[in-house]
N, C-alpha and C positions, 0 to 999 in steps of 0.2 A: 585415488587415495592421496589427495592433495589437501591444501589448506581449506578451511571452511567446511569441514565434515559435519555430518548430522550428529555424530558423537559430541563434537565440540559445542554445537548448538543446544543439544539437550542438557549437557552439563551446565552451560551458561544459564539456561532457563531455570534450572533448579538452584542456581546460585551456589553450587557445590564447590568448595575448595577440595584439595586432595583429601583432607580428613573426612569431610562429609561423604565424598564419593567412596572412600575406602570402607567406611562404616557400612554403607549400603551394599557394597560388593560382598563384604564378609557375611552380612546377614543373608543375602541371597544365596551365597555359596553354601552356608549352613542349611538353609531351607532345601536347596536342591539335593544336597548330600543325604539329608534325612529322608526326603521323598524317594530318591532313587537307591538309597542304601549303598551309597558309594562314598566311603570315608575319605578318599583321596581329594574329593572336591572341597571338603570342608577346610582343608589346609591351604587352599589357593589364596594368593595375595597378589597385590599389584604394587610394584615399587613406585616411589615418587617420580623417578626419571621416566619410567614407562608411562605413567599418567600424563606427564608433561609432553611426552612425544605424541600421545594420542590426542591431546587437546590442541597441540600446535600443528597437527597434520603431518608430522614426521614419521609416517607409517608406511613402510614399503611392502610389508606382508601382514596378513591377518594375525591376530594373537593366537596363542596356543589353543588347541581344540577345547580343552576344559574351560579355559578362560572365555572362549567364545560362547559356550553353553551358559555360563553365568551371565555374561553381558546380554545375551538374547533374552534371558528371563528377566533381568533387571529392567531393561528398556522395552521389552515386548516388541522387538524389531529384529529382523535377520541381521547378522553381524556385517554382511556385505553392505547393507544399507547404512549401518552406523558409520562405517569408514569410507563411504562414498561422499561426494560433494553434497552439501545440504540441498542444493538446487536439483541434483540428480536423484535424490531419494524419492521413493514411490509415494510417500506421504509427508506432509509438512510436519515440522516439530509441533508437538502437542501443546495446547495452551497451558499456561502456568500462572495461577493467580498468586499475588503476593500476600503475605501475612497469614497464610494457612498452610499447614503441612499436609500434603496429599500423597497417597501412595503412588509410586512410579510403576507399579505392576499390580495385577489383580491378586488378591489374597485368597489362598485356598480355603475352602469350606470343610470343616471337620464334621463328619457325620458318623454316628454310631449305628452300624448295621445290626440287624437281628442276629443274635448268637455271638456277637463279638464281645470281647472283654471291655465292659463299660468303664472300669477303672483305668484301663490303658487309654481309652478314648478320651477320658477326662484329663488325663495327664498330658496327652498330645495337645488337647485344646488349650491347656494352661501354658504349655511351652509356646504355642502359637501366639497366645495373648502376650506373653513376655516379649517375644520377638517384635510384635507390633509396637509395644511400649518403647522398646529400644529404637525402633524406626522413628517413632514420633519425637524422640529426643535426639535425633541425629545431629542437630547442631551442636550438641555437647552432652556430656553425661549428666542426666538429671537425677533428682532424688529417687525416682521410681527405679531406675537402673541400679543405683547404689543399694537400695533396699533389697532388690532381687538377689544381688550378689551376697549381701549380708545374710539373707535368709538361707541361701544355698550353703554358705560356709557354716552356718549354725547347724544345719542338718547334717553336714558331713562331719563336723566335729564330734557330734553325738554318735553317728553311725560308726565312726572310726573305732570306738571302744567296744562296739557290740556286734559288728558285722565283719565277715571276711574281706580282706583287701580286694579280692577279685570283683566284689560287687560295687565298690566305690571308686576304684582307681581311675577309671575313665572320666568319672565326674570331677575328680580332683584335678586331673589334667585339663579338662575343659574349662573349669572356672579359673585356673591359673592363666590359661591362654587368653580367655576373654578379658581378664583384668589387665594383662600385659598389653593387649591390643588397645584398650582405652588409654592406657598411660603413654603409649607411643604416639597418640594424637595430642593436640593442644587442649589443655583443660584449664579451667579457672583454678587459682591456687587452693581454694578450700576443697574443691572436688579432687584435685590431684593428691592432696594430703590424705583424704579418705581412701582414695583408690590405692595409694601406697600402703596403707594399713591393711587393706583387704588383700593386696598382693603378698604382703609379708605373711599373713595368716595362711593363705592358700599354699604358698611356696614352703612355709614351715611344715605344713601337713604332708607335702610331697617329700620333704627331707625325712620325715618320720617314716613314710612309706618306703623310701629307698633303704633306710636302715633296717626296717622290719623284713625286707626282702633280701637282706644280706649284702647290700651294696653301700658300704660306708663312704666310698669316694663320691658317688652321686649324692649321697645324703649331705655331705659337707659342701658340695657345690650348690645345692639348693639352699642350704643354710646360709652360706655367704651372701647369696643373692637376697635372701630374706632379711639379713642384717642391714643391707643397703636400703631396702624398702622401708624397714622399721625406722632407720635413721631419717630418711626423707619424710616419713610420717611424723617425726618428732614425738614418738610414742614410747615413753619410758617402760611401760609394762611389757610392750611387745619386744623391745630391745632386750629386756631381761629374760623373757620367755625363750627367745631364739638362742641366747647364750646358754640357757638351760638345755635346749635341744642339742647344741653342740657338745655340751658336757656329757649328755646321755649317750650320744653316738660314740664319743671317745671312750667312755667307760666300757661299753659292750665290745669295742674293738681291742680292749686290753690296754688302752693308753690312759692309765689311771692318773698320772701326774697332769696330763693335758686335761683330763676331765675336771680335776680340781681347779685348774687355771680358768677354764671357761665358767665354772660355777661361780667362782669369785669375781670374774669380770662382770657377770650379770647382776650381782647383788647391789651395786650402787644405783643402777637403774630401777630395779624392783623396789628398793627401799624408799623411793620417792612416790610409790603408790601404796594403796592399802589392800591390793589384791593378793591372790594366793601364789603368784609367781615367786615371791620371795621365800615362801615356805618350801616350794619345790627346789629352788636353788640351794638352800641350806641342806635339804634332804639329799640332793645330788652330791654335795660336798661330803656329807657324812659317809655315803656309800663308797665314794672314791677313796677317802682317807682310810676306811676300813680295809679296802682291797690292798692298800700299801702297808697295813699293819699298824697304822697310827691310831692307837687306842684313845689317846687324849683328844686328838683332832676329831675323831668320830663322835665321841661323847659330847664334845662341845657343840658340834654342828647339829646333833640330834636335839640337844636342849634348846638351841637357837630356833630350830624349826618348831619345836613344841611351844615355846613361849610366844612365838609370832602369832599364834592363833588368837590371842587375847586382843590384838590390835588389827585384826583382819576384817575388812569389809569387801564384798565382791565388787570388782571394778568392771569396766566395760569389756575387758577381755574375758573375765569369768562368765559374763552373760552369754557368751557363745556356748559354754558348757562343754561336756565331753572331754576331748583331749586338751582343751585350752584352759581347763580349770584343774586345780590340785585339791582333791577332796580329802577328807579326813581318813577314809580307808586307804587311800594311796599313800598318805604320809605314814601310816602305821606299817604298811607293806615295805616302804623304803627303809624304815628303821629296822625291821626284821632282816631285810636284805643286807643291811650294813653289819648287823650283829653276827650273822653267820660266818663272816670273814675272821672274826676276832678269836684268838685262842682263849680257852677257858670261859667262853661266854655261851656254852651250849644250852644251858637251862634258860638263860635270858632270851636267846634267839628262838627257841621252841615256843616259849611263852608269848613272845612278841608276834611270831607268825600266827599262833592260834588266835590272838586278839585281833589281828588284821583280818584273818579269814572270817571270823565271826562278824566283824564290822561290814565286810563285803556281803555276806550272806543276809544280813539284816537291812542292807541299804536298798533304796528304791531302784527299780530297774534302770532308770535314766542315768544313774552315776556308777553303775557296775561296769567292769571292764574284764573281758575274758582273759586278756593277756596278763594283767596285773594279778588277777585271781590265780592264774596258773603259776605265776612267779611266787606268790604267797605260799602255794602248796609245795613247791620245790624247796622253799625255805623251811617249811614245817618238816618236810622229809629230811633235810640236812640236819636240823636240830635233833630229830629223833635218832638219826644214824649216829650222831655224836654221843648219844646216850646208849648206843648199842641196840636200838629198837628197830630191827629190820622190818618186822611185820607192821609196825605203826607207820614206818616210812612208806611202805608199799600201799597201805590204805590211803595215805595222803595223796599219793600220785595217781590214784585210780581215775579221777575225772580228767587229769592231764593226758593220760594215755588215750582217753576217749575222744580227744580233740581231732576233728577231721584234718586232712592235709592242708586245706586252705587256711587254717588257723594256726599252723605251726610256724609262727614267725620267728625271726632270728633270736630275739631275746628269750623266748620260751625254749627253743632248742639249746641255746647256750646254758640256760639254767639246768636243763635236764642233764647236760654233759657234766655239770658240777656235781650232780648226784652220782653220775657214773664214776667220776673221779673218786668220790668218797667211798664208793663200793669196791674200788680197787685197793683200798688201804689194807694194812695188815690185819685189822680187826675183823675184816669180812672175807679174807681169802679162803678160809676153810668153812665158812658158814653156808649151810645148805640153803639153796635158793638165791644166793647173791649173784651167782653167775647168770641165772635165768633173767634176773631183773636188769643186769647190765646188757644182756642181749636184747631185751625188750626195748631198752632205751636207745640202743644203736639202731634198731629197726624204725623206731619212732622218728629219729633224727635224719634218717636217710631220705625222707620225702619232705622238703621244705615248702613253705607257702608259695614260693615263686613257681613251683612246679604245677600249682593249681590254676595259675592265671591262663586265660584264653590265649591261644596262639594266633 
């Protein structure tokens, strides 16, 4: 294991820098992990110092066992040969023609066997095609790789509003990790800017996921990283959206003054775009002001959000859809969510919640959101309770009680506890059936969405 190893010769033949080698190592590790169903392998990496040691011949012992498995697959050679002298290796270094990207290993063939799930086989083949495209662009991140990440984020943004987190969380983590890995390599400025935007989007969705699973600290950690990525992308809409996300996390954590601060911090960025992020920020401000009892501030922010629709045109962020766009039903829900806080506004809040619920029920499936619809129903229940209508409140909550555990995210459970608090008021202490509904809410909230995640 001295200088002039076969590993050094093969790396030189491929003209790989550390970045090129690291990309191929990670792709091979992912391929091996998927094939052997060993998630540990997918997380493997090689530090710059280790790579330099390997190419300089400063290797006294073989790499770790899992690294050896990846290296043997990558180069199709036993690892003992790779770190032996090139002249001592059993076969010479393979030819390498310049000007053409060739695979350094054989690519597996995906076959659909009789009786197997054809849809699953097609998805496997698509993932394999994507990996090959990434391999072919190993010298840098090309348009194809960026488009693949964009497509994945667009899918996840829509899925987020309609599917349980347990079904998409791993994909969210994967796309964030992939984007970070590309950014840790050298990229051309225009590619780096696009990747930073994609990293901000993916990390922002993970911030939302952390919040939904009741972990505001991790949510804010992701959000702060997303802010840095959005700044590096120089994307006003994204910077505004992330500040909105921070405002939302603070609001549900009971930090209403902080929620107002973040909502207002994001407005200058969002005001330089025509997208819906500015409507979201005004709606967030209205809700937080209402929680503090600021009637004038609430009404002003609601009107600001309403009037912004006249000047709104979907921007590139809105094109992702789902969680990344602020729809009309969501704006109506936020208005209702604000009004339930204000004293003497019971009739208005019930009416606003009813209008928002109707807007969701009439909306296309692609813009519906199970969490916001549940929040709208709790607002409707609160409005009815303020008018002394226990039976009407119970009717509004029926579909919320039917939500399975994996959909009982933090915001829904907190909203249900607001109803629980209203049912503890003097007006319902002696009302028949109120205690039963409180108990039902307590049972509902005992199983959060995080309990449904795979262990």
